[in-house]
C-alpha positions as CSV (number, residue, x, y, z in Angstrom):
1,X,115.2,-19.9,-38.9
2,X,116.3,-16.2,-38.6
3,X,112.7,-15.1,-37.4
4,X,112.7,-17.9,-34.9
5,X,116.0,-17.0,-33.5
6,X,115.0,-13.3,-33.5
7,X,112.0,-14.1,-31.6
8,X,114.0,-16.1,-29.2
9,X,115.8,-12.9,-28.2
10,X,118.9,-13.0,-30.2
11,X,120.3,-10.2,-32.5
12,X,120.4,-11.3,-36.1
13,X,122.7,-10.6,-39.0
14,X,121.4,-11.8,-42.4
15,X,124.4,-12.3,-44.9
16,X,123.5,-11.9,-48.4
17,X,125.0,-11.0,-51.7
18,X,122.2,-8.3,-52.0
19,X,121.8,-5.8,-49.3
20,X,119.8,-3.2,-51.0
21,X,116.7,-4.1,-49.3
22,X,115.7,-5.0,-45.6
23,X,113.7,-8.1,-46.0
24,X,109.9,-7.5,-44.8
25,X,109.9,-10.9,-43.2
26,X,112.4,-9.7,-40.6
27,X,112.8,-5.8,-40.5
28,X,114.7,-6.0,-37.3
29,X,117.7,-7.7,-38.7
30,X,120.7,-6.0,-40.3
31,X,121.7,-7.1,-43.6
32,X,125.6,-7.5,-44.3
33,X,127.1,-8.2,-47.6
34,X,128.6,-11.6,-48.2
35,X,131.7,-11.4,-50.7
36,X,132.6,-15.0,-50.9
37,X,135.7,-14.3,-52.6
38,X,137.0,-11.9,-50.4
39,X,138.6,-13.2,-47.2
40,X,139.1,-9.8,-45.4
41,X,135.3,-9.1,-46.0
42,X,134.2,-12.5,-44.8
43,X,136.3,-11.8,-41.6
44,X,134.6,-8.5,-41.2
45,X,131.1,-9.6,-41.0
46,X,132.1,-12.2,-38.5
47,X,133.5,-9.7,-36.2
48,X,131.6,-9.3,-32.9
49,X,129.3,-12.1,-34.1
50,X,129.1,-15.1,-31.3
51,X,127.7,-17.9,-33.6
52,X,127.9,-18.0,-37.4
53,X,125.3,-20.2,-39.0
54,X,126.3,-21.3,-42.5
55,X,122.9,-21.9,-44.4
56,X,124.1,-21.1,-47.9
57,X,124.7,-23.7,-50.7
58,X,123.6,-24.9,-54.0
59,X,120.8,-27.3,-54.3
60,X,120.9,-30.8,-55.8
61,X,119.8,-30.0,-59.3
62,X,122.5,-27.1,-59.8
63,X,125.2,-29.4,-58.3
64,X,124.7,-31.8,-61.0
65,X,124.5,-29.1,-63.4
66,X,127.8,-27.8,-62.4
67,X,130.0,-30.1,-60.2
68,X,133.0,-27.7,-59.8
69,X,130.7,-24.8,-58.7
70,X,129.1,-27.2,-56.0
71,X,132.5,-28.0,-54.9
72,X,133.5,-24.2,-54.8
73,X,130.5,-23.3,-53.1
74,X,129.2,-26.0,-50.6
75,X,132.8,-26.8,-49.8
76,X,135.5,-24.1,-50.5
77,X,133.0,-21.3,-49.7
78,X,132.0,-23.0,-46.3
79,X,135.7,-23.1,-45.6
80,X,136.5,-19.6,-46.5
81,X,133.6,-18.4,-44.2
82,X,134.8,-20.8,-41.6
83,X,138.5,-19.3,-41.8
84,X,136.9,-15.7,-41.5
85,X,135.0,-16.7,-38.4
86,X,138.1,-18.1,-36.7
87,X,140.3,-15.0,-37.5
88,X,137.4,-12.8,-36.2
89,X,137.4,-14.8,-33.0
90,X,133.8,-16.2,-33.4
91,X,133.1,-18.8,-30.8
92,X,130.7,-21.2,-32.5
93,X,130.4,-22.2,-36.4
94,X,127.0,-24.3,-37.1
95,X,127.0,-25.6,-40.8
96,X,123.6,-26.9,-42.1
97,X,124.3,-30.0,-44.1
98,X,122.4,-33.1,-45.5
99,X,121.6,-36.6,-44.4
100,X,122.2,-37.4,-48.3
101,X,126.0,-37.3,-47.7
102,X,125.3,-40.9,-46.0
103,X,124.0,-42.8,-48.9
104,X,121.9,-42.9,-52.2
105,X,119.4,-44.1,-51.9
106,X,118.9,-43.1,-48.3
107,X,117.9,-46.5,-46.9
108,X,118.5,-48.9,-43.9
109,X,120.0,-47.7,-40.4
110,X,121.7,-44.2,-40.7
111,X,123.3,-42.6,-37.5
112,X,125.7,-40.2,-37.0
113,X,128.4,-43.0,-37.1
114,X,127.4,-44.0,-40.6
115,X,130.3,-43.7,-43.0
116,X,129.3,-41.2,-45.8
117,X,129.4,-43.1,-49.1
118,X,127.0,-41.0,-51.5
119,X,129.1,-39.9,-54.7
120,X,126.5,-37.4,-55.7
121,X,128.0,-33.8,-56.2
122,X,125.3,-32.4,-53.9
123,X,126.5,-34.9,-51.0
124,X,130.2,-34.8,-51.8
125,X,130.4,-31.0,-51.7
126,X,128.6,-30.8,-48.6
127,X,130.8,-33.4,-47.1
128,X,133.6,-31.3,-47.9
129,X,132.3,-28.3,-46.0
130,X,131.6,-30.5,-43.1
131,X,134.9,-32.0,-43.1
132,X,136.6,-28.4,-43.0
133,X,134.5,-27.6,-40.0
134,X,135.0,-30.7,-38.0
135,X,138.7,-30.6,-38.7
136,X,138.9,-27.0,-37.4
137,X,136.8,-28.2,-34.2
138,X,139.3,-31.0,-33.7
139,X,142.2,-28.7,-33.9
140,X,140.4,-26.5,-31.3
141,X,140.1,-23.5,-33.5
142,X,136.6,-23.0,-33.1
143,X,133.5,-24.7,-31.6
144,X,132.2,-26.6,-34.9
145,X,128.9,-28.1,-35.3
146,X,127.5,-29.9,-38.3
147,X,123.8,-30.5,-38.7
148,X,122.8,-33.1,-41.1
149,X,119.1,-32.4,-42.0
150,X,116.7,-35.0,-43.5
151,X,113.7,-33.7,-45.6
152,X,112.4,-30.3,-43.8
153,X,109.0,-29.3,-44.4
154,X,107.7,-25.7,-44.0
155,X,106.5,-22.6,-45.8
156,X,109.3,-20.2,-47.3
157,X,109.6,-16.6,-46.5
158,X,108.5,-15.6,-49.9
159,X,107.4,-17.4,-53.2
160,X,110.6,-16.4,-55.0
161,X,112.8,-18.8,-52.7
162,X,114.4,-21.5,-54.8
163,X,112.5,-24.6,-52.9
164,X,109.7,-25.6,-55.3
165,X,111.4,-28.8,-56.5
166,X,111.2,-30.2,-52.9
167,X,108.6,-32.9,-52.5
168,X,106.2,-31.3,-50.0
169,X,106.4,-27.8,-51.5
170,X,105.9,-29.2,-55.0
171,X,102.9,-31.0,-54.0
172,X,101.4,-28.3,-52.0
173,X,101.9,-26.0,-55.0
174,X,100.6,-28.6,-57.4
175,X,97.2,-29.0,-55.3
176,X,96.6,-25.1,-55.3
177,X,97.6,-24.6,-59.1
178,X,96.2,-27.7,-60.8
179,X,94.1,-29.4,-58.0
180,X,96.1,-32.5,-58.7
181,X,99.0,-34.3,-57.1
182,X,101.4,-35.9,-59.5
183,X,103.8,-38.4,-58.2
184,X,106.5,-39.3,-60.7
185,X,107.2,-42.6,-59.0
186,X,105.1,-45.3,-57.2
187,X,105.8,-43.4,-54.2
188,X,106.6,-46.6,-52.2
189,X,110.1,-45.0,-51.3
190,X,110.7,-44.2,-47.5
191,X,111.9,-40.8,-46.4
192,X,112.3,-38.9,-43.1
193,X,110.3,-35.5,-43.0
194,X,110.9,-33.4,-40.1
195,X,109.0,-29.8,-39.6
196,X,110.8,-26.7,-40.1
197,X,109.8,-25.7,-36.6
198,X,111.7,-28.6,-35.1
199,X,114.8,-27.7,-37.2
200,X,114.7,-24.2,-35.9
201,X,114.3,-25.5,-32.3
202,X,117.3,-27.8,-32.9
203,X,119.3,-24.8,-34.2
204,X,118.5,-22.6,-31.1
205,X,119.5,-25.4,-28.7
206,X,122.8,-25.7,-30.4
207,X,123.6,-22.1,-30.0
208,X,124.2,-22.5,-26.5
209,X,124.8,-26.2,-25.7
210,X,128.0,-27.1,-24.2
211,X,130.5,-29.0,-26.3
212,X,133.0,-31.2,-24.8
213,X,136.6,-31.0,-25.5
214,X,137.3,-33.1,-28.6
215,X,133.6,-33.9,-29.1
216,X,132.7,-34.7,-32.8
217,X,129.7,-32.6,-33.1
218,X,127.6,-34.1,-35.7
219,X,123.8,-34.2,-35.1
220,X,121.3,-35.9,-37.3
221,X,118.0,-33.6,-37.5
222,X,115.0,-35.6,-38.4
223,X,111.7,-37.1,-37.0
224,X,113.1,-40.5,-36.8
225,X,109.8,-41.7,-38.3
226,X,110.1,-43.6,-41.8
227,X,107.0,-42.6,-44.2
228,X,106.5,-43.4,-47.8
229,X,106.3,-40.5,-50.2
230,X,102.7,-41.9,-50.9
231,X,101.6,-41.7,-47.3
232,X,102.9,-38.1,-47.4
233,X,101.0,-37.3,-50.5
234,X,97.9,-38.6,-48.9
235,X,98.4,-36.4,-45.9
236,X,98.6,-33.6,-48.2
237,X,95.4,-34.7,-49.7
238,X,93.5,-34.8,-46.6
239,X,95.0,-31.5,-45.3
240,X,94.0,-29.5,-48.4
241,X,90.4,-30.8,-48.0
242,X,90.6,-29.4,-44.3
243,X,92.3,-26.3,-44.9
244,X,91.2,-25.2,-48.6
245,X,88.0,-27.0,-48.6
246,X,89.0,-29.5,-51.7
247,X,90.7,-32.6,-52.0
248,X,93.0,-32.8,-55.0
249,X,93.3,-35.9,-57.1
250,X,96.3,-38.1,-56.7
251,X,98.1,-39.6,-59.8
252,X,101.1,-42.0,-59.5
253,X,103.2,-44.4,-61.4
254,X,101.9,-48.0,-61.1
255,X,103.7,-50.2,-58.7
256,X,105.7,-52.8,-60.2
257,X,105.0,-56.4,-58.9
258,X,108.5,-57.1,-57.7
259,X,109.2,-53.5,-56.6
260,X,110.6,-53.4,-53.2
261,X,111.8,-50.5,-51.1
262,X,114.0,-50.9,-48.1
263,X,112.9,-48.8,-45.0
264,X,114.9,-45.8,-43.7
265,X,115.8,-45.8,-40.1
266,X,117.1,-42.4,-39.7
267,X,118.7,-42.3,-35.9
268,X,118.1,-39.1,-34.1
269,X,119.1,-40.4,-30.5
270,X,121.5,-37.4,-30.0
271,X,118.7,-35.0,-31.0
272,X,116.4,-36.6,-28.3
273,X,119.2,-36.5,-25.6
274,X,119.1,-32.7,-26.1
275,X,115.4,-32.7,-25.3
276,X,114.2,-32.0,-28.9
277,X,111.4,-34.4,-29.7
278,X,110.7,-34.0,-33.4
279,X,108.1,-35.2,-35.8
280,X,105.0,-33.8,-34.0
281,X,104.8,-30.7,-36.1
282,X,104.6,-31.7,-39.8
283,X,100.8,-31.3,-40.1
284,X,100.8,-28.0,-38.9
285,X,103.7,-27.2,-41.4
286,X,101.8,-28.6,-44.2
287,X,98.7,-26.7,-43.1
288,X,100.7,-23.4,-43.3
289,X,102.2,-24.4,-46.4
290,X,98.9,-24.9,-48.0
291,X,97.9,-21.6,-47.0
292,X,101.1,-19.9,-48.2
293,X,100.9,-21.6,-51.6
294,X,97.0,-20.5,-52.1
295,X,98.0,-16.9,-51.2
296,X,101.3,-16.8,-53.3
297,X,99.8,-18.7,-56.4
298,X,96.4,-17.3,-56.3
299,X,96.6,-16.0,-59.8
300,X,97.8,-19.5,-61.3
301,X,95.0,-20.9,-59.3
302,X,92.2,-18.7,-60.7
303,X,93.6,-19.3,-64.2
304,X,93.2,-22.9,-63.8
305,X,90.0,-22.7,-62.2
């Protein structure tokens, strides 16, 4: 996202707890230290900034392991950063949230008007952060936008990013390291997958989009295309053969005779009205992810050869 916005002509400040090193993947950016427990420091890093994008958060597994920390970070820390942005006079605050606030499992028709009802701590903690942003926007304190992402697909900036539990990332890494794709289910569940490029384009559009007074700025960011986990695994098989020259084997749990999975209709009409057509770049993203894994985990690959 930072690289995309920098290439679009924006000056980028990267908030991080570690400011010792300038990232190789974006040397033009300035890294500012984010002290989540210091209100004055949070206000300071927002000073002179037009738009704050809150992309930090605990993942689903860590939220289950420590529900209190999940609420403190995904909810309270977001509210603290938001408050700092308001006091600093920042114009707009964009919060990256998740479609999983709506339901578990995520099935049926899901639009921005769907009432969030998922009780998983990953969902409830994100919803707390969402609510703080939307309330501040409702009060006219700041232009607040909540983007609820489906399953984004794309290569990380480096291999140490904690993203390898995500389905597509996990399968691409499996393909390189073991030459097999192992699903822990029948793969018949439906999901919405969206290319990271489309997510970045959505964020870029929301930097300057006019927001009407009193508008509830919640936007689903997805492809609007429902596919099964098995279909995506088979696509990775095909792309691996094309990109890396081999087709990994595919293993899955046997489908039970009465197994039924409701389809997902993740509505993205608001996204389409902004002129953003998603769902066309996932093959390119999978190819790049396979290339990335092949380079990043080459030692493991050679060890398993």
